[in-house]
DOBA-325309 format. One line per 4 residues: their letters; for each residue x, y, z of N, C-alpha, C. Coordinates in pm, 1 decimal, decimal comma. Example, Ala and Ser with C-alpha at 12.3 -4.5 7.8 and 13.67 -1.06 7.14 Angstrom:
BEGIN
as	1319,0:-569,0:780,0:1230,0:-450,0:780,0:1320,0:-330,0:780,0 ~ 1285,0:-225,0:708,0:1367,0:-106,0:714,0:1290,0:3,0:787,0
% end
This chain:
BEGIN
mkkt	693,9:6045,3:-20940,7:737,0:5853,3:-20951,3:713,3:5824,1:-20845,8 ~ 678,0:5944,3:-20732,9:633,6:5854,5:-20587,5:534,9:5840,5:-20609,6 ~ 455,2:5939,4:-20630,4:312,2:5997,1:-20637,9:251,0:5918,3:-20741,8 ~ 307,6:5830,2:-20860,2:211,2:5756,0:-20957,6:245,6:5589,3:-20872,4
wqkv	390,0:5578,8:-20839,2:366,2:5460,8:-20726,1:256,5:5366,4:-20661,4 ~ 210,9:5506,8:-20577,2:177,2:5518,7:-20454,2:9,0:5489,6:-20505,1 ~ 14,9:5585,6:-20617,4:-158,0:5560,3:-20697,4:-149,9:5374,2:-20753,5 ~ -57,1:5338,6:-20827,9:-25,7:5168,0:-20840,1:-72,6:5083,9:-20732,8
ktwl	-2,8:5122,3:-20653,8:7,9:5041,3:-20547,0:-192,1:5047,4:-20450,1 ~ -222,1:5145,9:-20435,9:-350,5:5124,9:-20406,7:-424,4:5112,4:-20486,0 ~ -399,5:5091,6:-20596,8:-503,7:4987,5:-20710,9:-520,9:4879,7:-20724,8 ~ -375,5:4833,8:-20653,9:-353,9:4666,9:-20709,7:-429,7:4612,4:-20554,9
qsls	-399,3:4671,5:-20435,9:-446,4:4666,5:-20353,0:-591,0:4634,1:-20314,1 ~ -669,4:4735,7:-20404,6:-824,7:4737,7:-20379,7:-834,5:4595,7:-20523,7 ~ -775,3:4489,4:-20564,6:-805,8:4394,0:-20631,7:-840,1:4320,5:-20536,9 ~ -890,1:4166,1:-20559,5:-951,3:4072,0:-20483,9:-821,4:4001,1:-20405,5
frtg	-906,9:3893,4:-20331,3:-774,1:3845,8:-20266,5:-744,6:3705,4:-20379,0 ~ -850,1:3676,9:-20466,5:-825,8:3543,9:-20545,4:-733,1:3620,3:-20652,0 ~ -793,9:3732,3:-20697,3:-680,3:3758,3:-20784,9:-532,9:3784,7:-20754,2 ~ -477,9:3810,2:-20648,0:-385,2:3878,1:-20588,7:-306,2:3692,2:-20554,7
vivl	-391,8:3616,6:-20544,9:-327,3:3459,7:-20530,8:-269,9:3408,4:-20645,7 ~ -363,1:3468,8:-20743,6:-361,4:3405,9:-20896,8:-213,6:3454,7:-20987,3 ~ -196,6:3607,6:-20965,7:-72,9:3693,2:-21008,5:87,2:3662,2:-20928,2 ~ 0,1:3581,4:-20801,2:172,5:3542,0:-20698,8:181,4:3407,5:-20757,6
lcci	82,4:3339,7:-20781,6:133,8:3227,2:-20814,5:159,8:3233,1:-20948,1 ~ 131,3:3308,6:-21030,6:176,0:3344,3:-21184,7:367,4:3324,6:-21182,8 ~ 435,2:3385,9:-21047,6:552,5:3405,0:-21062,4:625,0:3266,8:-21082,4 ~ 567,8:3156,6:-21058,7:600,6:3030,0:-21037,7:697,8:2974,6:-21173,0
pfyi	573,8:2954,0:-21283,7:640,1:2914,3:-21411,9:738,0:3029,9:-21490,1 ~ 703,6:3170,5:-21422,2:792,8:3245,8:-21482,7:985,4:3195,0:-21424,3 ~ 970,4:3215,0:-21284,1:1094,0:3157,2:-21212,1:1201,7:3045,8:-21349,1 ~ 1096,7:2963,0:-21364,6:1091,3:2822,6:-21412,2:1136,5:2851,8:-21542,3
lsfa	1058,8:2875,5:-21642,6:1111,3:2937,0:-21782,7:1243,1:3033,7:-21756,9 ~ 1271,4:3124,9:-21687,5:1382,1:3199,0:-21709,1:1531,8:3101,6:-21682,5 ~ 1510,3:3009,0:-21598,3:1653,6:2906,6:-21620,9:1632,5:2801,2:-21689,0 ~ 1495,7:2724,5:-21737,1:1534,0:2679,2:-21843,5:1505,5:2655,6:-21981,7
qmll	1539,4:2798,9:-22003,0:1541,9:2878,1:-22132,6:1658,6:2836,9:-22167,5 ~ 1775,5:2871,4:-22081,4:1942,3:2841,2:-22091,5:1920,9:2680,1:-22134,4 ~ 1853,3:2638,0:-22172,5:1884,6:2513,5:-22179,6:1874,8:2474,1:-22375,0 ~ 1820,0:2615,7:-22378,7:1767,8:2633,1:-22566,2:1914,1:2658,8:-22640,2
pisa	1903,6:2567,6:-22777,6:2021,0:2610,4:-22872,8:2023,8:2747,7:-22932,5 ~ 2016,6:2876,8:-22818,2:2049,5:2957,4:-22896,2:2207,5:3013,6:-22861,4 ~ 2156,4:3175,2:-22920,7:2282,5:3209,5:-22856,7:2292,9:3292,9:-22713,7 ~ 2394,5:3323,0:-22636,2:2414,7:3376,9:-22470,2:2339,5:3521,3:-22513,9
aakg	2340,1:3577,5:-22585,7:2279,8:3698,2:-22578,4:2138,9:3719,8:-22575,6 ~ 2089,0:3599,7:-22672,6:1984,8:3599,8:-22672,4:1896,2:3517,8:-22523,4 ~ 2000,6:3428,0:-22497,4:1956,8:3375,7:-22366,0:1997,0:3500,1:-22243,3 ~ 2051,0:3592,1:-22216,6:2059,0:3679,7:-22160,3:1961,5:3770,5:-22155,1
vlwt	1898,7:3765,2:-22295,8:1772,1:3904,3:-22278,8:1627,8:3856,1:-22257,5 ~ 1621,1:3659,8:-22280,5:1531,1:3606,8:-22220,5:1554,3:3590,9:-22058,5 ~ 1625,9:3568,6:-22029,7:1635,4:3529,9:-21874,1:1586,0:3715,9:-21801,8 ~ 1660,3:3848,9:-21846,2:1572,9:3925,8:-21841,5:1445,6:3937,9:-21804,6
vlfg	1388,4:3922,0:-21939,3:1275,7:3902,7:-21944,8:1193,4:3849,7:-21845,8 ~ 1233,0:3695,0:-21882,7:1113,7:3625,2:-21794,9:1139,7:3614,0:-21650,5 ~ 1266,9:3721,4:-21597,5:1280,4:3661,8:-21465,9:1218,5:3819,5:-21384,6 ~ 1234,9:3898,5:-21504,2:1158,4:4043,0:-21425,8:998,2:4017,4:-21430,0
lakt	920,8:3916,0:-21560,4:786,1:3868,1:-21524,8:768,1:3812,5:-21422,8 ~ 898,3:3746,9:-21352,0:854,3:3639,3:-21226,7:843,8:3758,4:-21078,0 ~ 938,7:3849,3:-21103,8:964,0:3970,0:-20959,8:841,3:4038,6:-20986,4 ~ 749,0:4087,3:-21095,4:698,2:4152,7:-21122,1:558,1:4072,2:-21036,8
cqyg	499,0:3995,3:-21103,0:434,8:3915,9:-21046,3:442,7:3853,0:-20926,1 ~ 589,5:3836,1:-20819,8:562,8:3827,1:-20688,2:512,8:3959,1:-20656,3 ~ 583,7:4040,0:-20629,8:592,5:4159,0:-20592,5:415,1:4218,1:-20617,4 ~ 414,6:4204,4:-20745,1:208,1:4296,7:-20746,9:172,0:4152,1:-20649,5
glti	168,4:4063,2:-20700,2:30,1:3974,7:-20575,9:60,4:3995,8:-20414,9 ~ 202,3:3972,7:-20386,4:245,6:4050,3:-20265,5:154,7:4168,9:-20207,4 ~ 152,8:4306,9:-20300,8:76,2:4423,9:-20334,8:-28,7:4347,2:-20270,8 ~ -98,4:4298,3:-20382,8:-212,8:4276,1:-20385,3:-316,9:4207,8:-20301,2
lgve	-222,2:4108,7:-20213,3:-236,2:4049,6:-20107,9:-249,5:4132,8:-19969,8 ~ -155,9:4236,0:-19935,6:-124,8:4315,4:-19832,6:-94,3:4190,6:-19719,3 ~ -113,4:4273,1:-19606,9:-70,0:4235,6:-19480,4:-204,4:4098,0:-19421,6 ~ -306,0:4152,3:-19465,2:-452,5:4088,0:-19470,1:-395,1:3952,3:-19507,1
gynr	-368,7:3969,4:-19668,9:-435,0:3848,9:-19737,7:-291,3:3772,2:-19692,9 ~ -195,8:3819,9:-19658,7:-84,6:3743,3:-19636,1:-70,2:3632,0:-19517,4 ~ -228,8:3745,5:-19416,5:-269,9:3634,7:-19284,9:-317,1:3551,5:-19324,0 ~ -401,2:3531,2:-19431,0:-521,7:3455,1:-19467,0:-421,6:3346,7:-19547,6
vknw	-351,3:3385,0:-19592,3:-289,8:3255,8:-19666,6:-246,8:3202,6:-19585,3 ~ -158,9:3218,5:-19456,0:-115,7:3192,5:-19321,6:-193,4:3113,4:-19265,1 ~ -320,0:3143,2:-19225,3:-408,0:3099,9:-19177,2:-446,7:2942,4:-19222,6 ~ -477,7:3004,9:-19378,5:-498,0:2897,7:-19445,2:-394,4:2726,9:-19422,9
lrrk	-275,3:2771,5:-19485,8:-220,5:2635,6:-19400,2:-183,0:2605,0:-19300,5 ~ -180,3:2730,4:-19212,5:-216,3:2676,0:-19085,8:-310,7:2610,7:-19058,2 ~ -438,4:2579,9:-19077,5:-558,6:2482,5:-19092,6:-504,7:2364,0:-19141,5 ~ -432,4:2366,2:-19240,9:-461,4:2200,9:-19319,9:-390,5:2117,2:-19224,6
nrai	-311,0:2180,0:-19075,5:-266,6:2068,9:-18941,4:-379,1:2087,0:-18843,7 ~ -511,4:2151,7:-18894,8:-597,9:2125,8:-18771,7:-692,6:2002,9:-18733,0 ~ -737,4:1964,3:-18707,4:-780,3:1867,0:-18611,9:-873,9:1876,8:-18543,3 ~ -1002,9:1786,4:-18530,8:-1104,4:1808,3:-18437,6:-1109,5:1674,2:-18370,0
rqat	-1079,0:1659,5:-18240,1:-1128,5:1518,0:-18163,8:-1202,1:1535,3:-18038,6 ~ -1270,5:1394,5:-17993,4:-1362,5:1409,6:-17844,6:-1209,6:1434,1:-17777,5 ~ -1310,3:1526,1:-17627,6:-1192,8:1586,5:-17592,7:-1176,4:1482,9:-17474,9 ~ -1088,5:1474,9:-17396,5:-1054,4:1391,2:-17233,2:-1042,6:1445,6:-17132,5
aadm	-1058,9:1398,5:-17008,8:-1014,9:1433,5:-16908,5:-888,4:1518,7:-16866,2 ~ -787,9:1465,9:-16944,6:-644,4:1512,3:-16943,6:-647,2:1660,3:-17029,2 ~ -698,2:1723,3:-17096,3:-717,6:1836,3:-17180,9:-821,0:1903,9:-17051,3 ~ -848,9:1918,0:-17012,5:-947,9:1988,7:-16882,5:-819,6:2156,9:-16866,1
adim	-687,2:2168,3:-16845,8:-641,6:2247,0:-16815,7:-633,4:2347,3:-16927,2 ~ -624,8:2269,5:-17044,1:-609,3:2361,6:-17177,7:-737,9:2417,4:-17192,7 ~ -822,5:2345,7:-17193,9:-995,8:2381,8:-17197,5:-1013,4:2486,7:-17156,1 ~ -988,8:2490,2:-17012,6:-1025,9:2633,4:-16909,0:-933,2:2708,5:-16968,9
qvmd	-817,6:2687,0:-17022,1:-707,5:2813,1:-17051,7:-797,8:2881,0:-17159,2 ~ -859,3:2821,3:-17284,1:-934,3:2862,7:-17382,7:-1105,9:2913,4:-17325,5 ~ -1121,7:2886,0:-17263,9:-1271,9:2905,0:-17189,6:-1214,7:3066,6:-17162,5 ~ -1117,6:3076,0:-17065,6:-1099,1:3203,0:-17022,5:-1041,7:3346,1:-17118,7
aake	-951,0:3295,1:-17198,9:-970,3:3377,8:-17347,5:-1058,6:3379,4:-17384,0 ~ -1180,5:3293,6:-17434,9:-1325,7:3314,3:-17480,0:-1396,4:3414,3:-17384,7 ~ -1355,6:3444,8:-17240,3:-1444,5:3498,2:-17183,5:-1380,5:3679,9:-17222,8 ~ -1232,8:3641,3:-17238,5:-1203,7:3789,1:-17228,9:-1262,3:3880,6:-17364,1
imrs	-1263,6:3779,0:-17477,0:-1313,5:3846,8:-17594,0:-1456,6:3877,7:-17593,6 ~ -1562,4:3820,9:-17494,7:-1622,1:3851,2:-17463,0:-1643,0:3970,1:-17416,2 ~ -1538,1:4034,5:-17281,4:-1602,6:4125,9:-17221,2:-1558,4:4236,5:-17299,5 ~ -1449,4:4205,3:-17376,3:-1399,1:4326,5:-17480,6:-1460,2:4392,7:-17567,2
sgna	-1601,3:4315,2:-17616,4:-1656,3:4352,4:-17739,3:-1792,7:4365,3:-17678,6 ~ -1786,3:4417,4:-17524,6:-1943,9:4454,6:-17496,8:-1965,8:4365,8:-17417,4 ~ -2016,8:4214,3:-17422,0:-2084,1:4176,6:-17367,3:-1990,2:4117,1:-17246,1 ~ -2098,8:4197,6:-17126,4:-2064,7:4138,7:-16989,4:-2124,8:4046,7:-16895,0
nqwv	-2253,4:4020,1:-16997,6:-2340,6:3936,6:-16905,2:-2347,7:3742,1:-16911,7 ~ -2243,9:3714,0:-17036,2:-2260,2:3583,5:-17064,1:-2162,3:3540,5:-17047,9 ~ -2159,9:3418,4:-16975,8:-2101,2:3314,8:-16905,7:-1977,3:3379,1:-16799,1 ~ -2088,4:3434,2:-16674,2:-2039,0:3477,0:-16560,3:-2066,1:3341,8:-16469,1
dgyp	-2013,0:3416,3:-16306,5:-1991,0:3282,1:-16218,6:-1947,3:3163,4:-16218,4 ~ -1840,9:3166,3:-16294,5:-1787,9:3022,9:-16306,1:-1792,7:2987,7:-16401,8 ~ -1878,3:2974,4:-16460,0:-1976,0:2904,0:-16599,4:-1869,1:2966,3:-16727,2 ~ -1874,2:2839,9:-16826,3:-1857,7:2739,8:-16768,2:-1753,0:2616,0:-16714,2
seav	-1789,5:2530,8:-16614,9:-1672,7:2536,1:-16526,0:-1654,0:2430,0:-16559,5 ~ -1546,6:2347,1:-16485,1:-1448,4:2177,0:-16491,2:-1594,8:2093,3:-16473,1 ~ -1713,7:2081,2:-16412,4:-1796,3:2016,6:-16410,7:-1865,4:2019,8:-16494,2 ~ -1935,7:2133,4:-16605,9:-1971,9:2135,7:-16695,3:-1939,7:2103,8:-16804,6
igad	-1805,5:2121,9:-16818,2:-1679,2:2084,2:-16968,1:-1721,2:1910,5:-16907,9 ~ -1692,3:1872,3:-16798,0:-1664,2:1713,9:-16744,9:-1813,4:1598,2:-16782,9 ~ -1928,8:1690,9:-16792,3:-2045,2:1656,1:-16831,1:-2011,8:1596,1:-16920,8 ~ -2003,8:1715,7:-17066,8:-1976,6:1685,7:-17145,4:-1942,3:1551,2:-17210,5
mekn	-1779,5:1572,2:-17148,1:-1705,2:1466,6:-17201,1:-1809,7:1305,3:-17092,4 ~ -1868,3:1300,8:-17060,3:-1877,7:1242,2:-16970,1:-1984,0:1140,0:-17123,8 ~ -2053,8:1224,1:-17199,8:-2175,7:1196,9:-17277,1:-2094,3:1181,5:-17429,9 ~ -1985,9:1159,2:-17398,3:-1862,6:1189,5:-17516,8:-1879,1:1293,3:-17652,8
cgfv	-1964,0:1389,4:-17560,9:-1959,0:1517,4:-17634,0:-1935,3:1647,6:-17645,0 ~ -1817,7:1630,3:-17565,3:-1695,9:1716,2:-17598,3:-1604,9:1702,3:-17657,5 ~ -1570,6:1820,7:-17745,2:-1421,4:1827,4:-17841,8:-1363,4:1938,0:-17840,1 ~ -1227,0:1948,2:-17873,0:-1104,1:2021,0:-17873,8:-1113,0:2024,2:-18025,0
vedn	-1025,9:2140,7:-18064,1:-999,6:2167,0:-18193,9:-810,8:2198,6:-18170,3 ~ -799,2:2110,9:-18260,6:-623,9:2148,7:-18223,0:-531,5:2189,6:-18364,5 ~ -433,2:2264,5:-18348,5:-381,8:2325,6:-18457,7:-227,5:2266,5:-18431,4 ~ -208,3:2220,0:-18527,2:-31,0:2133,8:-18477,0:-31,6:2069,1:-18358,5
rkiv	-126,0:1975,0:-18301,9:-177,4:1920,0:-18206,1:-194,3:2029,8:-18070,4 ~ -191,0:2128,9:-18075,5:-177,6:2246,3:-17966,5:-342,0:2218,4:-17936,6 ~ -430,3:2271,7:-17833,0:-579,8:2311,6:-17830,0:-608,6:2425,5:-17808,7 ~ -646,1:2487,7:-17947,8:-735,5:2598,6:-17933,6:-836,8:2634,6:-17947,7
ayfa	-939,8:2550,7:-17901,4:-1124,7:2534,2:-17923,8:-1139,4:2437,8:-17819,8 ~ -1287,2:2467,8:-17821,1:-1387,8:2391,6:-17758,7:-1514,4:2392,9:-17805,4 ~ -1542,2:2270,8:-17802,0:-1736,8:2271,3:-17851,1:-1807,9:2169,8:-17799,8 ~ -1910,6:2157,6:-17739,9:-2033,4:2074,6:-17733,9:-2095,3:2002,7:-17784,2
flps	-2113,0:1894,7:-17857,0:-2205,4:1866,5:-17969,4:-2318,2:1773,5:-17942,2 ~ -2400,7:1789,5:-17885,6:-2504,5:1722,2:-17833,7:-2657,6:1685,8:-17954,8 ~ -2686,0:1561,8:-17850,2:-2812,7:1527,9:-17956,8:-2920,9:1544,0:-17864,8 ~ -3027,8:1611,6:-17967,6:-3111,7:1608,1:-17911,3:-3219,5:1500,3:-17801,7
pept	-3346,7:1559,8:-17727,4:-3343,3:1698,6:-17701,9:-3306,1:1740,0:-17615,5 ~ -3352,1:1903,3:-17648,0:-3238,0:1975,4:-17575,3:-3353,9:2045,4:-17456,0 ~ -3361,8:2027,9:-17327,1:-3481,1:2084,1:-17205,0:-3516,3:2231,7:-17260,4 ~ -3408,8:2304,7:-17287,9:-3416,7:2484,7:-17289,9:-3490,3:2508,4:-17472,1
ytki	-3513,4:2342,8:-17530,5:-3549,3:2414,5:-17691,6:-3671,5:2383,5:-17697,3 ~ -3725,8:2336,2:-17567,3:-3918,9:2299,2:-17570,9:-3969,5:2395,0:-17603,0 ~ -3963,1:2480,2:-17558,3:-4070,4:2627,5:-17559,6:-3961,3:2738,0:-17637,3 ~ -4032,4:2785,6:-17689,3:-3981,3:2865,5:-17820,3:-4047,3:3015,2:-17817,0
segq	-4007,8:3147,0:-17777,4:-4107,5:3271,1:-17816,1:-4093,3:3339,1:-17961,9 ~ -4194,7:3393,9:-17947,4:-4163,5:3538,4:-18113,9:-4079,7:3422,7:-18211,3 ~ -4156,5:3329,6:-18240,5:-4113,4:3254,3:-18350,3:-4131,6:3115,2:-18348,7 ~ -4076,5:3035,7:-18445,9:-4067,1:2871,4:-18433,5:-3953,2:2794,6:-18459,9
wldd	-3961,1:2717,5:-18456,0:-3853,7:2604,6:-18509,3:-3849,3:2608,4:-18643,9 ~ -3777,9:2589,6:-18729,8:-3784,0:2541,6:-18858,3:-3848,7:2393,9:-18883,0 ~ -3786,6:2317,9:-18783,5:-3817,1:2145,0:-18759,2:-3883,0:2126,6:-18644,2 ~ -3989,6:2100,5:-18557,6:-3998,0:2122,3:-18426,5:-3997,9:1957,0:-18387,6
espy	-4003,6:1874,8:-18502,2:-4013,0:1743,3:-18493,7:-3917,7:1633,5:-18517,1 ~ -3838,6:1680,3:-18602,8:-3691,7:1600,0:-18628,6:-3623,8:1586,4:-18522,3 ~ -3523,9:1476,4:-18494,1:-3399,9:1455,0:-18404,6:-3281,1:1564,8:-18481,7 ~ -3241,8:1617,3:-18351,9:-3142,6:1728,0:-18411,7:-3016,8:1703,0:-18315,6
hvvh	-2966,1:1789,3:-18355,1:-2829,5:1838,7:-18280,2:-2798,8:1977,8:-18191,1 ~ -2712,0:2007,3:-18099,1:-2752,4:2128,8:-18046,1:-2551,9:2160,3:-18046,3 ~ -2520,6:2261,5:-18069,0:-2380,5:2316,2:-18024,0:-2328,6:2401,7:-17936,5 ~ -2311,3:2404,2:-17816,2:-2311,0:2519,1:-17730,0:-2161,1:2522,3:-17669,0
rias	-2123,6:2567,3:-17631,5:-1981,2:2633,1:-17556,3:-1850,6:2634,2:-17646,1 ~ -1925,3:2752,0:-17727,3:-1808,3:2722,2:-17848,0:-1758,7:2840,8:-17787,2 ~ -1615,3:2800,1:-17783,7:-1472,3:2888,6:-17686,6:-1337,7:2887,9:-17823,4 ~ -1327,3:2981,2:-17819,5:-1123,5:2940,8:-17937,1:-1058,2:3070,6:-17869,3
ypqv	-933,2:3062,4:-17889,1:-841,2:3170,6:-17872,7:-846,2:3248,2:-17979,3 ~ -837,0:3411,0:-17940,3:-911,3:3478,6:-18012,0:-735,7:3490,3:-18190,6 ~ -660,8:3463,4:-18171,0:-572,3:3476,2:-18284,5:-593,0:3362,8:-18385,7 ~ -684,9:3261,6:-18321,6:-724,3:3142,8:-18412,6:-855,5:3196,0:-18527,3
hhif	-825,5:3174,9:-18671,2:-943,2:3204,7:-18713,9:-1026,7:3063,6:-18753,1 ~ -1134,8:3117,7:-18861,0:-1219,2:3020,1:-18912,8:-1272,7:2862,8:-18852,0 ~ -1259,9:2923,8:-18699,8:-1320,3:2838,7:-18604,7:-1456,7:2774,6:-18627,8 ~ -1501,1:2880,4:-18610,1:-1663,7:2852,7:-18631,9:-1688,6:2756,7:-18715,9
rdim	-1655,0:2823,4:-18866,9:-1670,6:2703,3:-18962,3:-1651,3:2555,1:-18955,7 ~ -1494,3:2552,1:-18923,9:-1476,2:2415,2:-18911,7:-1521,6:2331,7:-18784,4 ~ -1569,0:2384,7:-18725,0:-1653,0:2335,8:-18604,0:-1790,3:2293,2:-18669,1 ~ -1858,3:2394,4:-18743,0:-2032,4:2344,0:-18812,9:-2005,8:2250,8:-18921,0
dfcf	-1885,8:2266,0:-18987,6:-1866,3:2176,4:-19150,0:-1799,5:2018,1:-19023,2 ~ -1784,7:1982,8:-18902,9:-1744,0:1892,5:-18853,5:-1897,8:1844,2:-18798,7 ~ -1993,6:1934,4:-18719,8:-2076,1:1904,9:-18710,6:-2198,6:1829,1:-18802,6 ~ -2184,4:1954,9:-18891,0:-2296,7:1888,2:-18990,1:-2270,4:1754,2:-19106,7
aadg	-2138,8:1759,8:-19096,4:-2069,3:1628,7:-19166,3:-2168,6:1480,4:-19090,2 ~ -2210,5:1514,5:-18940,1:-2269,5:1386,5:-18847,0:-2398,1:1435,0:-18855,3 ~ -2475,3:1546,4:-18860,6:-2609,4:1510,6:-18896,4:-2631,9:1665,6:-18941,2 ~ -2737,9:1664,9:-19022,2:-2789,5:1791,3:-19132,1:-2893,1:1892,9:-19041,5
niri	-2924,1:1841,2:-18931,6:-3022,6:1936,5:-18859,3:-2971,7:1952,7:-18717,5 ~ -2866,1:2121,7:-18706,3:-2861,8:2167,4:-18614,4:-2912,4:2274,7:-18551,4 ~ -2900,8:2299,5:-18413,4:-2964,7:2389,1:-18341,8:-2856,1:2470,4:-18275,9 ~ -2906,1:2640,6:-18218,4:-2768,1:2685,5:-18196,3:-2841,4:2777,4:-18128,9
dthr	-2796,4:2831,6:-17985,4:-2851,9:2940,0:-17916,9:-2708,4:3065,2:-17910,7 ~ -2753,8:3190,9:-17864,9:-2629,7:3307,4:-17814,2:-2706,9:3373,7:-17722,3 ~ -2633,5:3475,3:-17648,9:-2675,1:3583,3:-17579,6:-2701,1:3692,3:-17655,4 ~ -2779,9:3725,3:-17654,5:-2800,0:3879,1:-17686,6:-2719,7:4005,4:-17757,4
dnki	-2631,0:4026,2:-17627,8:-2465,3:4056,7:-17653,5:-2394,1:4015,5:-17738,7 ~ -2381,5:3923,3:-17750,2:-2275,9:3819,3:-17822,4:-2274,2:3818,6:-17949,2 ~ -2249,4:3991,6:-17999,0:-2254,7:3991,0:-18123,8:-2184,5:3932,1:-18238,5 ~ -2027,7:3881,4:-18230,7:-1990,4:3813,1:-18254,0:-2020,1:3713,7:-18297,2
mqhc	-2072,2:3601,4:-18198,1:-2112,5:3429,9:-18207,1:-2244,8:3493,6:-18315,8 ~ -2382,8:3582,3:-18285,9:-2444,2:3609,0:-18347,7:-2400,5:3625,3:-18528,1 ~ -2284,9:3715,1:-18564,4:-2222,5:3706,1:-18700,9:-2189,7:3606,8:-18749,4 ~ -2156,6:3474,4:-18655,5:-2136,5:3377,5:-18743,9:-2197,8:3297,8:-18774,1
ieky	-2279,7:3264,5:-18700,4:-2433,4:3234,9:-18676,8:-2496,1:3268,5:-18818,4 ~ -2486,9:3348,5:-18844,2:-2610,7:3371,3:-18939,8:-2508,7:3388,3:-19121,0 ~ -2383,0:3432,5:-19084,7:-2320,4:3425,2:-19190,9:-2274,4:3292,6:-19209,1 ~ -2306,5:3156,4:-19138,7:-2320,8:3006,6:-19179,8:-2413,5:2973,1:-19248,2
gfty	-2535,4:3048,5:-19214,3:-2674,3:3021,8:-19296,0:-2765,2:2972,8:-19211,0 ~ -2743,5:2976,9:-19081,7:-2843,8:2937,7:-18957,8:-2956,0:3088,5:-18958,1 ~ -3092,6:3022,4:-18933,1:-3212,0:3131,9:-18939,6:-3224,6:3142,5:-18796,6 ~ -3293,6:3228,3:-18795,9:-3327,2:3293,3:-18678,2:-3505,8:3248,4:-18620,7
cgii	-3493,4:3158,3:-18502,0:-3616,1:3131,7:-18522,4:-3684,3:3169,9:-18424,7 ~ -3637,2:3281,0:-18317,5:-3739,3:3304,5:-18178,6:-3659,7:3314,8:-18063,3 ~ -3684,8:3308,0:-17940,9:-3640,6:3343,9:-17812,4:-3645,6:3201,4:-17729,6 ~ -3568,3:3189,6:-17656,3:-3553,1:3073,0:-17609,2:-3479,1:3073,3:-17425,7
ylas	-3552,2:3051,1:-17345,4:-3517,3:3085,8:-17190,6:-3413,6:2929,6:-17135,3 ~ -3312,0:2987,3:-17059,0:-3227,3:2863,0:-17039,8:-3304,2:2834,3:-16868,6 ~ -3300,9:2741,1:-16745,5:-3337,0:2707,0:-16675,2:-3323,2:2794,3:-16583,3 ~ -3227,1:2878,6:-16609,1:-3219,8:3049,4:-16508,5:-3307,5:3133,3:-16534,7
gaer	-3364,2:3134,7:-16624,1:-3497,0:3241,8:-16700,5:-3421,5:3344,0:-16793,0 ~ -3281,7:3307,6:-16767,0:-3220,2:3412,6:-16916,9:-3257,3:3377,8:-17048,0 ~ -3278,8:3515,3:-17101,8:-3315,9:3440,4:-17255,3:-3178,7:3445,6:-17344,3 ~ -3260,2:3361,6:-17398,9:-3112,5:3340,3:-17552,2:-3160,3:3366,2:-17729,1
layq	-3074,6:3382,2:-17790,7:-3152,7:3392,6:-17936,5:-3132,8:3277,7:-17933,1 ~ -3205,8:3203,6:-18084,3:-3248,5:3095,7:-18101,2:-3195,9:3065,3:-18260,7 ~ -3095,6:2938,7:-18293,4:-3112,8:2967,6:-18457,0:-3114,5:2808,2:-18486,4 ~ -3197,3:2783,8:-18646,4:-3169,4:2627,0:-18649,5:-3107,1:2658,3:-18811,9
kiks	-3020,3:2545,7:-18813,4:-2980,4:2496,8:-18985,3:-3055,6:2374,2:-19025,4 ~ -3084,0:2354,6:-19157,0:-3126,5:2242,5:-19173,4:-3063,7:2189,4:-19328,3 ~ -2986,8:2115,5:-19283,8:-2900,2:2078,7:-19452,6:-2946,4:1973,1:-19504,1 ~ -2983,3:1987,8:-19648,8:-3060,3:1885,1:-19738,5:-2930,4:1798,8:-19765,3
% end
């Protein structure tokens, strides 16, 4: 019996996240029906049978859905509910301490993932973040009014994008915006997507760059649909991988 249950559990966990949500939601009407049927003009014995069947189906859907979702699926649902209370706003000087804590957390993510050469020597400093704010281009992401991420959203032209090697921009004539200095806490999810959704609502032509060793950011950029365009060089001479996306 134990082996049979384990096989059933393994099969359930192999189903998709969407299936798990649908099965879990199915428990709601069964719970309602199990009690609503008590109002029917039938015998007490029949009501007892119906209650047992309907309540049993409700429990089956509930536990079946939770098994399909698993821990990861449960966290996805929890994160989705948390994101409903997410907001993006312009950063202010009063946010500086919280922003620098986010920057420190982002640097730890970089180091732990093998990216030891990006954001070194105190970059990005309070002066850099302050410059973003002075241009009204610094933004924070809040979850339940707590700052969990930061980014800069700057209008063109970006001086370091004037020349590009080993490739070309998708469009090198139209105005664009640049997203720089994306940083967040490791336990916060879907930050990149929410930032990009916010930015593309303002401009459909966006460029971004990242360090060659920043595999996490490269994955996020490519997953969102950016096209790799080539290599750009910072004022320091350091190279960066450059991307662009034009949303029609």
